[in-house]
C-alpha positions, 0 to 999 in steps of 0.5 A: 512492461519494459523490453526484457521482462521474462516472467519465467525468469522472474518466477525462477528467481523468486523460487530460488530466493524463497528457498535460499539459506540466509544463515541468520543474515550474516555476511559470510552466509549472504556471500554464499547466497549471492554466489549461488545465484551466479552474481558477484559480490564487490566490496567498495568504499560505499559498501557492498555492490552486487553485480547480477540480477535480471536486467542489464548490469550497467544500468543502476536501476536494475542493480540488486542491493543489500540493506545493511543494518544501520541507524534505523534498522539496529533497534529492530534486529535481535539475532545478530543480523548484518543485513535485513534485505536483498532487493532485486529489481525485476522490471523497469517499465515505461509509461509512468505510474500506470506502467509501473502499476501494470508491471507490478500486477503482471509480476504479482499474477505470475508469482500467485500462480507459482506460490498461491495468493500472498498471505499479506498484501497492501500498501505502505503509504508514506512510510515503509519498514525502517522509516523508508520514504515510499515510491512516488507512484505508490507503495503496493506490496504482496508478501509471501510470509514464512517464519524465518525469511519472507519474500515480498513483491514490492514497489521500487521507485523504478518499478516492481522489485523482489525483496527477500528479508528476515521476517522478524525485523520488519514485523518488529518495526511494524508492530512498534508503530502502534504507539498512537502518534499521528501519521505513525502508519499509513496505507492499508494492510490485509491478511488472509487465513493462510497458515503462514500468518500464524503468530502475525500481529497487527498494531493498533491504529492511530486516530485523530480528532483534528480536521487538519490532521485527518485532511493530510491523512486522507490526502495521502490515502487517496493520491496514489490509490488507483495505482495501488489497487490496480497493481494489487488487482483488488477493488476497494469499496468503502462507505463513510458513516458520518454523525451529522447532527439530527441523524443516526450516522448515515453513509455520506460518502462511498469510495470506489477504487479499482483502476479508477477512483470515484467518490459518491456523495449521498445527500438523502436525509441530510435536509437543508444542512447540505447547502450547495454541494456543487459550490464545493466541487461535487458534480450533480448526477443530473449533469453527469452520471457517476462513472463507477458503480456505487451501492448508495443512492448518490446525488453527487459525485467527484468525477472519476480519476485514473492512475496519476490523475488524482488531485489528492489534496483537492479531493480530500479538501472537498470531502472534509469541507463537506463534512464540516459544512454538515456540522460533523464535529470531528473525524472521530464522528466518522466510521467505515461501513461494516463490510469495508475490511473484507477485500478479495479474501483479506481482512484489511486495516486502513491505517491511512484513514484513521477511521474505525469500522462501524460497529 
């Protein structure tokens, strides 16, 4: 983590933000909030500039910022808000994606000690609220939801940020992405049984029967997965059932991902239809054993990949080519193992996979 990181200072800022009076997110109230934090509010030709935060004022990657209601936000606000977010960078680490994931994790652990586990956590995938492009290193978030305002630890392009936002607009945007069109929502979202989640709604997922669409979605899901799971301090444990002709839909793949990602491929019971898995890139366990623990009897595996090492397109293509070679008719003939949605006390929906849980 970068020099200057101070967990106590970040927790104190988070406490102040969580208890702040936002006054309907109108300009006058936010000016008072900013002044109460000891920051300066400057009107410029490009909008409001905030001077303050937890890092050096003269470095743009440390600058706090307000998100004004504009073109993409206006359809999701209903209470006259002028702004829908106050973003405060809290660390600008070195070390690429691994450094950013480690900084996020450290901040998440500090905030969890202060506030208890976040009622909501996950990763946004390609799109964040109001159609934001998410950071290239990954898009994890932890959200301490309240009825009026919500505090979120989120991924910024340069590292973790604190975000204070009105609860309704972002949830309104999320809910309205359940229209079923391809790529409407990505990533994964988990909620726990915290009373703060009363009234929380999750949109329906989208599904596809086109292999090319599924390939794109699977690529996006896998690419930054080790950074996201490590940042959140969780491990994903996903079995893929596949309706291979002549079978009852066995688990063919097992994805294990914590700080590292590996896919195991079980050929047991698939017969001669498997062809030559090694020709597609699978590594026989007789050549090199799997590095991670898997709960299927894997005869082949993908190799294991750390943060920033995943060839998302290549790994997704190997899986899709294998499924098509087995005669699986479409992605609608795939489903997730029945325990896949239970992760560290959260119920998780995998919007980026477009797959349903196995009934």
